[in-house]
Each structure stands twice: as C-alpha cells, then as structure tokens.
N, CA, C and O atoms as a Tinker XYZ file with bonds, in Angstrom:
   476  protein
     1  N    -12.823000   -1.428000   -1.287000    73     2
     2  CA   -11.584000   -0.892000   -0.737000    64     1     3
     3  C    -11.750000   -0.755000    0.764000    63     2     4     5
     4  O    -12.694000   -0.119000    1.235000    81     3
     5  N    -10.871000   -1.325000    1.489000    73     3     6
     6  CA   -10.964000   -1.264000    2.950000    64     5     7
     7  C     -9.986000   -0.244000    3.494000    63     6     8     9
     8  O     -8.975000    0.085000    2.874000    81     7
     9  N    -10.330000    0.249000    4.693000    73     7    10
    10  CA    -9.387000    1.098000    5.409000    64     9    11
    11  C     -8.224000    0.248000    5.897000    63    10    12    13
    12  O     -8.247000   -0.979000    5.799000    81    11
    13  N     -7.237000    0.900000    6.409000    73    11    14
    14  CA    -6.035000    0.212000    6.865000    64    13    15
    15  C     -5.947000    0.233000    8.381000    63    14    16    17
    16  O     -6.413000    1.170000    9.030000    81    15
    17  N     -5.341000   -0.816000    8.941000    73    15    18
    18  CA    -5.041000   -0.837000   10.360000    64    17    19
    19  C     -3.869000    0.092000   10.642000    63    18    20    21
    20  O     -3.265000    0.638000    9.719000    81    19
    21  N     -3.550000    0.268000   11.920000    73    19    22
    22  CA    -2.488000    1.209000   12.304000    64    21    23
    23  C     -1.144000    0.863000   11.673000    63    22    24    25
    24  O     -0.524000    1.718000   11.040000    81    23
    25  N     -0.684000   -0.375000   11.835000    73    23    26
    26  CA     0.616000   -0.750000   11.292000    64    25    27
    27  C      0.587000   -0.781000    9.769000    63    26    28    29
    28  O      1.571000   -0.422000    9.122000    81    27
    29  N     -0.535000   -1.208000    9.191000    73    27    30
    30  CA    -0.664000   -1.171000    7.734000    64    29    31
    31  C     -0.503000    0.264000    7.229000    63    30    32    33
    32  O      0.192000    0.505000    6.242000    81    31
    33  N     -1.139000    1.204000    7.901000    73    31    34
    34  CA    -1.042000    2.614000    7.507000    64    33    35
    35  C      0.385000    3.121000    7.587000    63    34    36    37
    36  O      0.855000    3.814000    6.685000    81    35
    37  N      1.074000    2.778000    8.662000    73    35    38
    38  CA     2.457000    3.218000    8.838000    64    37    39
    39  C      3.335000    2.655000    7.723000    63    38    40    41
    40  O      4.155000    3.371000    7.147000    81    39
    41  N      3.159000    1.384000    7.427000    73    39    42
    42  CA     3.978000    0.749000    6.389000    64    41    43
    43  C      3.672000    1.347000    5.020000    63    42    44    45
    44  O      4.589000    1.614000    4.244000    81    43
    45  N      2.392000    1.560000    4.715000    73    43    46
    46  CA     2.053000    2.181000    3.436000    64    45    47
    47  C      2.633000    3.589000    3.343000    63    46    48    49
    48  O      3.155000    3.972000    2.296000    81    47
    49  N      2.548000    4.358000    4.419000    73    47    50
    50  CA     3.124000    5.707000    4.408000    64    49    51
    51  C      4.617000    5.656000    4.117000    63    50    52    53
    52  O      5.133000    6.464000    3.345000    81    51
    53  N      5.313000    4.701000    4.739000    73    51    54
    54  CA     6.753000    4.570000    4.486000    64    53    55
    55  C      7.018000    4.240000    3.030000    63    54    56    57
    56  O      7.873000    4.856000    2.395000    81    55
    57  N      6.285000    3.268000    2.499000    73    55    58
    58  CA     6.519000    2.879000    1.108000    64    57    59
    59  C      6.182000    4.018000    0.146000    63    58    60    61
    60  O      6.894000    4.224000   -0.837000    81    59
    61  N      5.111000    4.755000    0.415000    73    59    62
    62  CA     4.807000    5.909000   -0.434000    64    61    63
    63  C      5.925000    6.944000   -0.354000    63    62    64    65
    64  O      6.261000    7.566000   -1.362000    81    63
    65  N      6.499000    7.134000    0.820000    73    63    66
    66  CA     7.554000    8.135000    0.972000    64    65    67
    67  C      8.850000    7.725000    0.266000    63    66    68    69
    68  O      9.603000    8.585000   -0.192000    81    67
    69  N      9.111000    6.428000    0.175000    73    67    70
    70  CA    10.344000    5.959000   -0.485000    64    69    71
    71  C     10.328000    6.246000   -1.980000    63    70    72    73
    72  O     11.364000    6.554000   -2.570000    81    71
    73  N      9.149000    6.145000   -2.590000    73    71    74
    74  CA     9.022000    6.320000   -4.041000    64    73    75
    75  C      9.903000    5.351000   -4.812000    63    74    76    77
    76  O     10.402000    5.666000   -5.892000    81    75
    77  N     10.087000    4.173000   -4.243000    73    75    78
    78  CA    10.873000    3.116000   -4.883000    64    77    79
    79  C     10.485000    1.789000   -4.247000    63    78    80    81
    80  O      9.967000    1.764000   -3.131000    81    79
    81  N     10.730000    0.699000   -4.940000    73    79    82
    82  CA    10.500000   -0.608000   -4.315000    64    81    83
    83  C     11.441000   -0.800000   -3.129000    63    82    84    85
    84  O     12.555000   -0.276000   -3.121000    81    83
    85  N     10.987000   -1.554000   -2.129000    73    83    86
    86  CA    11.800000   -1.775000   -0.930000    64    85    87
    87  C     11.552000   -3.172000   -0.367000    63    86    88    89
    88  O     10.426000   -3.669000   -0.379000    81    87
    89  N     12.612000   -3.792000    0.123000    73    87    90
    90  CA    12.442000   -5.082000    0.797000    64    89    91
    91  C     11.940000   -4.875000    2.227000    63    90    92    93
    92  O     11.999000   -3.769000    2.764000    81    91
    93  N     11.451000   -5.944000    2.825000    73    91    94
    94  CA    10.970000   -5.901000    4.207000    64    93    95
    95  C     12.051000   -5.333000    5.116000    63    94    96    97
    96  O     11.750000   -4.542000    6.010000    81    95
    97  N     13.285000   -5.717000    4.906000    73    95    98
    98  CA    14.391000   -5.292000    5.770000    64    97    99
    99  C     14.503000   -3.771000    5.830000    63    98   100   101
   100  O     14.736000   -3.224000    6.908000    81    99
   101  N     14.346000   -3.075000    4.705000    73    99   102
   102  CA    14.420000   -1.602000    4.701000    64   101   103
   103  C     13.299000   -0.988000    5.540000    63   102   104   105
   104  O     13.524000   -0.061000    6.318000    81   103
   105  N     12.098000   -1.518000    5.369000    73   103   106
   106  CA    10.956000   -1.009000    6.130000    64   105   107
   107  C     11.169000   -1.290000    7.619000    63   106   108   109
   108  O     10.907000   -0.433000    8.463000    81   107
   109  N     11.641000   -2.484000    7.929000    73   107   110
   110  CA    11.915000   -2.862000    9.317000    64   109   111
   111  C     12.907000   -1.899000    9.964000    63   110   112   113
   112  O     12.656000   -1.395000   11.058000    81   111
   113  N     14.015000   -1.643000    9.305000    73   111   114
   114  CA    15.035000   -0.756000    9.868000    64   113   115
   115  C     14.479000    0.652000   10.081000    63   114   116   117
   116  O     14.790000    1.307000   11.076000    81   115
   117  N     13.663000    1.106000    9.149000    73   115   118
   118  CA    13.040000    2.416000    9.270000    64   117   119
   119  C     12.106000    2.453000   10.484000    63   118   120   121
   120  O     12.137000    3.404000   11.265000    81   119
   121  N     11.280000    1.422000   10.640000    73   119   122
   122  CA    10.337000    1.375000   11.761000    64   121   123
   123  C     11.053000    1.226000   13.100000    63   122   124   125
   124  O     10.602000    1.766000   14.110000    81   123
   125  N     12.159000    0.502000   13.110000    73   123   126
   126  CA    12.888000    0.288000   14.367000    64   125   127
   127  C     13.501000    1.571000   14.918000    63   126   128   129
   128  O     13.910000    1.604000   16.078000    81   127
   129  N     13.571000    2.605000   14.125000    73   127   130
   130  CA    14.045000    3.900000   14.628000    64   129   131
   131  C     13.036000    4.492000   15.608000    63   130   132   133
   132  O     13.381000    5.353000   16.418000    81   131
   133  N     11.782000    4.027000   15.532000    73   131   134
   134  CA    10.718000    4.573000   16.367000    64   133   135
   135  C     10.122000    3.582000   17.356000    63   134   136   137
   136  O      9.524000    3.989000   18.352000    81   135
   137  N     10.277000    2.279000   17.096000    73   135   138
   138  CA     9.618000    1.274000   17.937000    64   137   139
   139  C     10.318000   -0.062000   17.829000    63   138   140   141
   140  O     11.055000   -0.320000   16.877000    81   139
   141  N     10.078000   -0.916000   18.825000    73   139   142
   142  CA    10.537000   -2.293000   18.764000    64   141   143
   143  C      9.544000   -3.073000   17.928000    63   142   144   145
   144  O      8.345000   -3.054000   18.203000    81   143
   145  N     10.032000   -3.750000   16.920000    73   143   146
   146  CA     9.147000   -4.520000   16.054000    64   145   147
   147  C      9.933000   -5.660000   15.431000    63   146   148   149
   148  O     11.111000   -5.511000   15.105000    81   147
   149  N      9.276000   -6.793000   15.267000    73   147   150
   150  CA     9.934000   -7.983000   14.732000    64   149   151
   151  C      9.870000   -8.014000   13.207000    63   150   152   153
   152  O      8.926000   -7.514000   12.595000    81   151
   153  N     10.888000   -8.608000   12.618000    73   151   154
   154  CA    10.932000   -8.788000   11.168000    64   153   155
   155  C      9.680000   -9.515000   10.687000    63   154   156   157
   156  O      9.064000   -9.114000    9.700000    81   155
   157  N      9.309000  -10.582000   11.384000    73   155   158
   158  CA     8.156000  -11.382000   10.953000    64   157   159
   159  C      6.853000  -10.581000   10.997000    63   158   160   161
   160  O      5.952000  -10.825000   10.195000    81   159
   161  N      6.748000   -9.638000   11.914000    73   159   162
   162  CA     5.552000   -8.794000   11.987000    64   161   163
   163  C      5.449000   -7.918000   10.743000    63   162   164   165
   164  O      4.392000   -7.832000   10.119000    81   163
   165  N      6.553000   -7.273000   10.392000    73   163   166
   166  CA     6.564000   -6.403000    9.208000    64   165   167
   167  C      6.319000   -7.237000    7.954000    63   166   168   169
   168  O      5.555000   -6.832000    7.077000    81   167
   169  N      6.965000   -8.401000    7.868000    73   167   170
   170  CA     6.797000   -9.283000    6.713000    64   169   171
   171  C      5.334000   -9.720000    6.562000    63   170   172   173
   172  O      4.791000   -9.723000    5.457000    81   171
   173  N      4.709000  -10.087000    7.678000    73   171   174
   174  CA     3.309000  -10.526000    7.643000    64   173   175
   175  C      2.386000   -9.407000    7.200000    63   174   176   177
   176  O      1.487000   -9.632000    6.390000    81   175
   177  N      2.593000   -8.207000    7.716000    73   175   178
   178  CA     1.731000   -7.074000    7.346000    64   177   179
   179  C      1.932000   -6.718000    5.868000    63   178   180   181
   180  O      0.963000   -6.422000    5.167000    81   179
   181  N      3.164000   -6.743000    5.398000    73   179   182
   182  CA     3.407000   -6.440000    3.990000    64   181   183
   183  C      2.794000   -7.516000    3.090000    63   182   184   185
   184  O      2.293000   -7.209000    2.008000    81   183
   185  N      2.833000   -8.765000    3.532000    73   183   186
   186  CA     2.185000   -9.833000    2.773000    64   185   187
   187  C      0.671000   -9.606000    2.724000    63   186   188   189
   188  O      0.049000   -9.807000    1.681000    81   187
   189  N      0.081000   -9.193000    3.837000    73   187   190
   190  CA    -1.360000   -8.905000    3.860000    64   189   191
   191  C     -1.704000   -7.739000    2.937000    63   190   192   193
   192  O     -2.723000   -7.774000    2.246000    81   191
   193  N     -0.866000   -6.712000    2.922000    73   191   194
   194  CA    -1.090000   -5.580000    2.018000    64   193   195
   195  C     -0.999000   -6.027000    0.563000    63   194   196   197
   196  O     -1.723000   -5.522000   -0.294000    81   195
   197  N     -0.107000   -6.975000    0.288000    73   195   198
   198  CA    -0.013000   -7.559000   -1.056000    64   197   199
   199  C     -1.301000   -8.316000   -1.385000    63   198   200   201
   200  O     -1.847000   -8.173000   -2.479000    81   199
   201  N     -1.778000   -9.113000   -0.443000    73   199   202
   202  CA    -3.014000   -9.877000   -0.637000    64   201   203
   203  C     -4.204000   -8.950000   -0.868000    63   202   204   205
   204  O     -5.095000   -9.270000   -1.655000    81   203
   205  N     -4.224000   -7.808000   -0.189000    73   203   206
   206  CA    -5.300000   -6.820000   -0.362000    64   205   207
   207  C     -5.195000   -6.065000   -1.686000    63   206   208   209
   208  O     -6.110000   -5.327000   -2.050000    81   207
   209  N     -4.095000   -6.243000   -2.403000    73   207   210
   210  CA    -3.913000   -5.577000   -3.686000    64   209   211
   211  C     -3.312000   -4.194000   -3.599000    63   210   212   213
   212  O     -3.321000   -3.450000   -4.580000    81   211
   213  N     -2.783000   -3.834000   -2.422000    73   211   214
   214  CA    -2.194000   -2.505000   -2.255000    64   213   215
   215  C     -0.700000   -2.473000   -2.560000    63   214   216   217
   216  O     -0.145000   -1.418000   -2.866000    81   215
   217  N     -0.055000   -3.630000   -2.475000    73   215   218
   218  CA     1.369000   -3.742000   -2.800000    64   217   219
   219  C      1.552000   -4.818000   -3.860000    63   218   220   221
   220  O      0.821000   -5.808000   -3.896000    81   219
   221  N      2.534000   -4.607000   -4.714000    73   219   222
   222  CA     2.965000   -5.684000   -5.615000    64   221   223
   223  C      4.366000   -6.067000   -5.173000    63   222   224   225
   224  O      5.074000   -5.277000   -4.550000    81   223
   225  N      4.749000   -7.273000   -5.500000    73   223   226
   226  CA     6.066000   -7.725000   -5.068000    64   225   227
   227  C      6.709000   -8.570000   -6.156000    63   226   228   229
   228  O      6.041000   -9.150000   -7.012000    81   227
   229  N      8.031000   -8.615000   -6.086000    73   227   230
   230  CA     8.794000   -9.484000   -6.974000    64   229   231
   231  C      9.977000  -10.023000   -6.190000    63   230   232   233
   232  O     10.496000   -9.374000   -5.282000    81   231
   233  N     10.383000  -11.200000   -6.555000    73   231   234
   234  CA    11.485000  -11.855000   -5.862000    64   233   235
   235  C     12.802000  -11.288000   -6.391000    63   234   236   237
   236  O     13.035000  -11.252000   -7.600000    81   235
   237  N     13.641000  -10.856000   -5.485000    73   235   238
   238  CA    14.991000  -10.401000   -5.815000    64   237   239
   239  C     15.923000  -11.195000   -4.911000    63   238   240   241
   240  O     15.955000  -10.987000   -3.698000    81   239
   241  N     16.672000  -12.094000   -5.504000    73   239   242
   242  CA    17.481000  -13.000000   -4.685000    64   241   243
   243  C     16.560000  -13.922000   -3.906000    63   242   244   245
   244  O     15.761000  -14.657000   -4.487000    81   243
   245  N     16.679000  -13.877000   -2.589000    73   243   246
   246  CA    15.840000  -14.732000   -1.746000    64   245   247
   247  C     14.762000  -13.957000   -1.000000    63   246   248   249
   248  O     14.090000  -14.508000   -0.128000    81   247
   249  N     14.595000  -12.697000   -1.335000    73   247   250
   250  CA    13.614000  -11.864000   -0.618000    64   249   251
   251  C     12.710000  -11.124000   -1.606000    63   250   252   253
   252  O     13.105000  -10.817000   -2.730000    81   251
   253  N     11.497000  -10.851000   -1.154000    73   251   254
   254  CA    10.590000  -10.034000   -1.950000    64   253   255
   255  C     10.934000   -8.565000   -1.802000    63   254   256   257
   256  O     11.359000   -8.104000   -0.742000    81   255
   257  N     10.739000   -7.846000   -2.894000    73   255   258
   258  CA    10.817000   -6.389000   -2.902000    64   257   259
   259  C      9.408000   -5.902000   -3.209000    63   258   260   261
   260  O      8.782000   -6.343000   -4.173000    81   259
   261  N      8.918000   -4.987000   -2.377000    73   259   262
   262  CA     7.536000   -4.510000   -2.475000    64   261   263
   263  C      7.493000   -3.076000   -2.974000    63   262   264   265
   264  O      8.401000   -2.281000   -2.732000    81   263
   265  N      6.405000   -2.770000   -3.684000    73   263   266
   266  CA     6.134000   -1.384000   -4.067000    64   265   267
   267  C      4.635000   -1.164000   -4.071000    63   266   268   269
   268  O      3.854000   -2.105000   -4.216000    81   267
   269  N      4.245000    0.084000   -3.910000    73   267   270
   270  CA     2.819000    0.399000   -3.874000    64   269   271
   271  C      2.231000    0.245000   -5.277000    63   270   272   273
   272  O      2.897000    0.496000   -6.281000    81   271
   273  N      0.983000   -0.167000   -5.314000    73   271   274
   274  CA     0.271000   -0.324000   -6.580000    64   273   275
   275  C     -0.210000    1.036000   -7.081000    63   274   276   277
   276  O     -0.218000    1.295000   -8.285000    81   275
   277  N     -0.606000    1.891000   -6.162000    73   275   278
   278  CA    -1.136000    3.208000   -6.523000    64   277   279
   279  C     -0.543000    4.262000   -5.593000    63   278   280   281
   280  O      0.002000    3.943000   -4.537000    81   279
   281  N     -0.656000    5.491000   -5.995000    73   279   282
   282  CA    -0.191000    6.600000   -5.154000    64   281   283
   283  C     -1.095000    6.744000   -3.938000    63   282   284   285
   284  O     -2.200000    6.203000   -3.905000    81   283
   285  N     -0.619000    7.472000   -2.948000    73   283   286
   286  CA    -1.424000    7.781000   -1.757000    64   285   287
   287  C     -2.720000    8.490000   -2.179000    63   286   288   289
   288  O     -3.797000    8.185000   -1.667000    81   287
   289  N     -2.603000    9.419000   -3.100000    73   287   290
   290  CA    -3.766000   10.186000   -3.541000    64   289   291
   291  C     -4.797000    9.287000   -4.232000    63   290   292   293
   292  O     -5.999000    9.448000   -4.017000    81   291
   293  N     -4.338000    8.349000   -5.057000    73   291   294
   294  CA    -5.269000    7.423000   -5.715000    64   293   295
   295  C     -5.947000    6.517000   -4.695000    63   294   296   297
   296  O     -7.138000    6.227000   -4.814000    81   295
   297  N     -5.199000    6.070000   -3.698000    73   295   298
   298  CA    -5.784000    5.238000   -2.638000    64   297   299
   299  C     -6.870000    6.011000   -1.887000    63   298   300   301
   300  O     -7.957000    5.485000   -1.651000    81   299
   301  N     -6.578000    7.247000   -1.514000    73   299   302
   302  CA    -7.552000    8.056000   -0.785000    64   301   303
   303  C     -8.774000    8.336000   -1.666000    63   302   304   305
   304  O     -9.903000    8.342000   -1.175000    81   303
   305  N     -8.552000    8.567000   -2.957000    73   303   306
   306  CA    -9.681000    8.789000   -3.870000    64   305   307
   307  C    -10.593000    7.561000   -3.902000    63   306   308   309
   308  O    -11.816000    7.699000   -3.938000    81   307
   309  N    -10.007000    6.365000   -3.890000    73   307   310
   310  CA   -10.813000    5.145000   -3.848000    64   309   311
   311  C    -11.602000    5.046000   -2.542000    63   310   312   313
   312  O    -12.760000    4.630000   -2.544000    81   311
   313  N    -10.975000    5.428000   -1.430000    73   311   314
   314  CA   -11.696000    5.441000   -0.153000    64   313   315
   315  C    -12.873000    6.411000   -0.201000    63   314   316   317
   316  O    -13.953000    6.116000    0.309000    81   315
   317  N    -12.655000    7.565000   -0.815000    73   315   318
   318  CA   -13.717000    8.562000   -0.921000    64   317   319
   319  C    -14.874000    8.027000   -1.770000    63   318   320   321
   320  O    -16.038000    8.234000   -1.429000    81   319
   321  N    -14.560000    7.345000   -2.863000    73   319   322
   322  CA   -15.623000    6.751000   -3.699000    64   321   323
   323  C    -16.381000    5.690000   -2.926000    63   322   324   325
   324  O    -17.606000    5.612000   -3.023000    81   323
   325  N    -15.669000    4.870000   -2.158000    73   323   326
   326  CA   -16.330000    3.845000   -1.350000    64   325   327
   327  C    -17.247000    4.478000   -0.313000    63   326   328   329
   328  O    -18.359000    4.003000   -0.082000    81   327
   329  N    -16.773000    5.555000    0.311000    73   327   330
   330  CA   -17.602000    6.246000    1.302000    64   329   331
   331  C    -18.843000    6.829000    0.644000    63   330   332   333
   332  O    -19.938000    6.741000    1.199000    81   331
   333  N    -18.686000    7.416000   -0.519000    73   331   334
   334  CA   -19.826000    7.977000   -1.234000    64   333   335
   335  C    -20.829000    6.882000   -1.591000    63   334   336   337
   336  O    -22.037000    7.073000   -1.457000    81   335
   337  N    -20.325000    5.739000   -2.044000    73   335   338
   338  CA   -21.207000    4.627000   -2.420000    64   337   339
   339  C    -21.964000    4.071000   -1.223000    63   338   340   341
   340  O    -23.078000    3.570000   -1.371000    81   339
   341  N    -21.371000    4.155000   -0.043000    73   339   342
   342  CA   -22.021000    3.590000    1.153000    64   341   343
   343  C    -22.944000    4.589000    1.838000    63   342   344   345
   344  O    -23.594000    4.248000    2.826000    81   343
   345  N    -23.011000    5.799000    1.337000    73   343   346
   346  CA   -23.792000    6.848000    1.982000    64   345   347
   347  C    -25.282000    6.825000    1.702000    63   346   348   349
   348  O    -26.018000    7.676000    2.201000    81   347
   349  N    -25.735000    5.870000    0.915000    73   347   350
   350  CA   -27.162000    5.831000    0.589000    64   349   351
   351  C    -27.475000    6.765000   -0.558000    63   350   352   353
   352  O    -27.188000    6.440000   -1.710000    81   351
   353  N    -28.049000    7.907000   -0.276000    73   351   354
   354  CA   -28.403000    8.902000   -1.279000    64   353   355
   355  C    -27.137000    9.687000   -1.649000    63   354   356   357
   356  O    -26.667000   10.528000   -0.883000    81   355
   357  N    -26.603000    9.395000   -2.824000    73   355   358
   358  CA   -25.337000   10.038000   -3.231000    64   357   359
   359  C    -25.451000   11.554000   -3.332000    63   358   360   361
   360  O    -24.535000   12.276000   -2.939000    81   359
   361  N    -26.563000   12.031000   -3.854000    73   359   362
   362  CA   -26.733000   13.479000   -3.992000    64   361   363
   363  C    -26.729000   14.147000   -2.622000    63   362   364   365
   364  O    -26.037000   15.145000   -2.421000    81   363
   365  N    -27.490000   13.611000   -1.689000    73   363   366
   366  CA   -27.539000   14.187000   -0.341000    64   365   367
   367  C    -26.177000   14.097000    0.331000    63   366   368   369
   368  O    -25.749000   15.030000    1.012000    81   367
   369  N    -25.505000   12.984000    0.140000    73   367   370
   370  CA   -24.171000   12.818000    0.727000    64   369   371
   371  C    -23.216000   13.870000    0.181000    63   370   372   373
   372  O    -22.470000   14.484000    0.943000    81   371
   373  N    -23.233000   14.083000   -1.134000    73   371   374
   374  CA   -22.365000   15.096000   -1.743000    64   373   375
   375  C    -22.707000   16.497000   -1.254000    63   374   376   377
   376  O    -21.810000   17.300000   -0.998000    81   375
   377  N    -23.985000   16.795000   -1.122000    73   375   378
   378  CA   -24.394000   18.116000   -0.631000    64   377   379
   379  C    -23.858000   18.336000    0.776000    63   378   380   381
   380  O    -23.317000   19.400000    1.075000    81   379
   381  N    -24.005000   17.342000    1.636000    73   379   382
   382  CA   -23.489000   17.471000    3.008000    64   381   383
   383  C    -21.970000   17.637000    3.003000    63   382   384   385
   384  O    -21.423000   18.412000    3.787000    81   383
   385  N    -21.301000   16.914000    2.123000    73   383   386
   386  CA   -19.845000   17.036000    2.012000    64   385   387
   387  C    -19.459000   18.449000    1.577000    63   386   388   389
   388  O    -18.585000   19.073000    2.180000    81   387
   389  N    -20.110000   18.946000    0.534000    73   387   390
   390  CA   -19.789000   20.273000    0.008000    64   389   391
   391  C    -20.080000   21.374000    1.014000    63   390   392   393
   392  O    -19.350000   22.362000    1.081000    81   391
   393  N    -21.138000   21.214000    1.793000    73   391   394
   394  CA   -21.472000   22.216000    2.813000    64   393   395
   395  C    -20.382000   22.332000    3.881000    63   394   396   397
   396  O    -20.251000   23.373000    4.525000    81   395
   397  N    -19.618000   21.289000    4.064000    73   395   398
   398  CA   -18.617000   21.256000    5.128000    64   397   399
   399  C    -17.205000   21.630000    4.654000    63   398   400   401
   400  O    -16.273000   21.632000    5.459000    81   399
   401  N    -17.033000   21.944000    3.375000    73   399   402
   402  CA   -15.712000   22.285000    2.862000    64   401   403
   403  C    -15.212000   23.601000    3.461000    63   402   404   405
   404  O    -15.962000   24.568000    3.596000    81   403
   405  N    -13.945000   23.609000    3.811000    73   403   406
   406  CA   -13.311000   24.854000    4.231000    64   405   407
   407  C    -13.020000   25.682000    2.974000    63   406   408   409
   408  O    -13.084000   25.147000    1.867000    81   407
   409  N    -12.704000   26.961000    3.120000    73   407   410
   410  CA   -12.341000   27.753000    1.937000    64   409   411
   411  C    -11.157000   27.145000    1.172000    63   410   412   413
   412  O    -11.134000   27.184000   -0.058000    81   411
   413  N    -10.186000   26.590000    1.883000    73   411   414
   414  CA    -9.037000   25.967000    1.225000    64   413   415
   415  C     -9.456000   24.727000    0.447000    63   414   416   417
   416  O     -8.992000   24.499000   -0.670000    81   415
   417  N    -10.339000   23.926000    1.045000    73   415   418
   418  CA   -10.821000   22.724000    0.367000    64   417   419
   419  C    -11.677000   23.090000   -0.846000    63   418   420   421
   420  O    -11.616000   22.424000   -1.879000    81   419
   421  N    -12.463000   24.137000   -0.715000    73   419   422
   422  CA   -13.276000   24.614000   -1.834000    64   421   423
   423  C    -12.389000   25.082000   -2.987000    63   422   424   425
   424  O    -12.677000   24.802000   -4.151000    81   423
   425  N    -11.321000   25.788000   -2.664000    73   423   426
   426  CA   -10.375000   26.235000   -3.693000    64   425   427
   427  C     -9.699000   25.033000   -4.364000    63   426   428   429
   428  O     -9.486000   25.037000   -5.577000    81   427
   429  N     -9.364000   24.008000   -3.578000    73   427   430
   430  CA    -8.766000   22.792000   -4.143000    64   429   431
   431  C     -9.757000   22.090000   -5.068000    63   430   432   433
   432  O     -9.370000   21.580000   -6.119000    81   431
   433  N    -11.027000   22.062000   -4.683000    73   431   434
   434  CA   -12.066000   21.458000   -5.536000    64   433   435
   435  C    -12.194000   22.246000   -6.838000    63   434   436   437
   436  O    -12.263000   21.648000   -7.912000    81   435
   437  N    -12.226000   23.564000   -6.761000    73   435   438
   438  CA   -12.305000   24.385000   -7.963000    64   437   439
   439  C    -11.120000   24.109000   -8.885000    63   438   440   441
   440  O    -11.295000   23.969000  -10.095000    81   439
   441  N     -9.916000   24.031000   -8.319000    73   439   442
   442  CA    -8.715000   23.750000   -9.119000    64   441   443
   443  C     -8.798000   22.361000   -9.760000    63   442   444   445
   444  O     -8.432000   22.185000  -10.922000    81   443
   445  N     -9.276000   21.393000   -9.005000    73   443   446
   446  CA    -9.410000   20.025000   -9.527000    64   445   447
   447  C    -10.416000   19.988000  -10.679000    63   446   448   449
   448  O    -10.191000   19.295000  -11.671000    81   447
   449  N    -11.516000   20.722000  -10.557000    73   447   450
   450  CA   -12.522000   20.742000  -11.615000    64   449   451
   451  C    -12.014000   21.438000  -12.874000    63   450   452   453
   452  O    -12.481000   21.143000  -13.974000    81   451
   453  N    -11.067000   22.356000  -12.725000    73   451   454
   454  CA   -10.462000   22.979000  -13.911000    64   453   455
   455  C     -9.551000   21.982000  -14.633000    63   454   456   457
   456  O     -9.446000   22.003000  -15.859000    81   455
   457  N     -8.898000   21.115000  -13.869000    73   455   458
   458  CA    -8.014000   20.092000  -14.443000    64   457   459
   459  C     -8.836000   18.980000  -15.078000    63   458   460   461
   460  O     -8.510000   18.490000  -16.160000    81   459
   461  N     -9.906000   18.588000  -14.392000    73   459   462
   462  CA   -10.714000   17.455000  -14.810000    64   461   463
   463  C    -12.186000   17.862000  -14.779000    63   462   464   465
   464  O    -12.907000   17.525000  -13.840000    81   463
   465  N    -12.633000   18.593000  -15.816000    73   463   466
   466  CA   -14.024000   19.057000  -15.795000    64   465   467
   467  C    -15.008000   17.895000  -15.859000    63   466   468   469
   468  O    -14.744000   16.866000  -16.482000    81   467
   469  N    -16.142000   18.085000  -15.204000    73   467   470
   470  CA   -17.188000   17.050000  -15.194000    64   469   471
   471  C    -18.118000   17.256000  -16.379000    63   470   472   473
   472  O    -18.329000   18.373000  -16.853000    81   471
   473  N    -18.670000   16.131000  -16.842000    73   471   474
   474  CA   -19.698000   16.162000  -17.879000    64   473   475
   475  C    -19.215000   16.694000  -19.133000    63   474   476
   476  O    -19.973000   16.781000  -20.099000    81   475
C-alpha cells in the first residue's frame, strides 16, 4: 500500500466525503471552487487511483463513474499495517507507538479493543 500524492489525497478525500459514486466532472467542479485545474488532470489522477486499486469504476454513458474501494479508515489501517511491517522489530515498533499515545488515543485504543478483542 503506497501513500498518496497531494492531488491524489485531495481527490480521495472528496470521493470519501461524497459517499456515492461520482464522475470526473463532479470532482472537477468541486476542485475548481478552490483552484484552477484541468479536466484531463483530474481524469488522469483518478485513472491512476483506479490502477492503484483505490477506486473502482464503471462506464455510465460515455464517462466513467468512480467510487472508493474502501473507507478512509480502512485505507489508513492498511497504511498503519504497512508501516508496522516496515519497522523491523514489530514488538519494539509497537512499544514505541504505544508510548507515544495521547490520553485520547489511548482511550480510542481501549474502545477498539473492546469492539475487536485480540487473541
């Protein structure tokens, strides 16, 4: 699982916020409220996100409609697993991670473990 570039991140955030499939044109119009950007740029980035497996698409008329493959939370969880796997000693990496949790993050971890107990 790879991290995302700046425009990829913006586009994924938009698609996650829509909670529905969207054509390139919808994303383009949304982005143009904040910046000048070409249709072909948005189309190319969405195609790359599809190639990376983060978006699925289907043809509707003459245009593709895109939707996210997974939720934002599932994507971030995959990034966290990748980071843990690349850390060398998983136990040491987890210990360092746990030592740095804020009280709010610790409470969220406790709540998550009640929902999904380990072992």
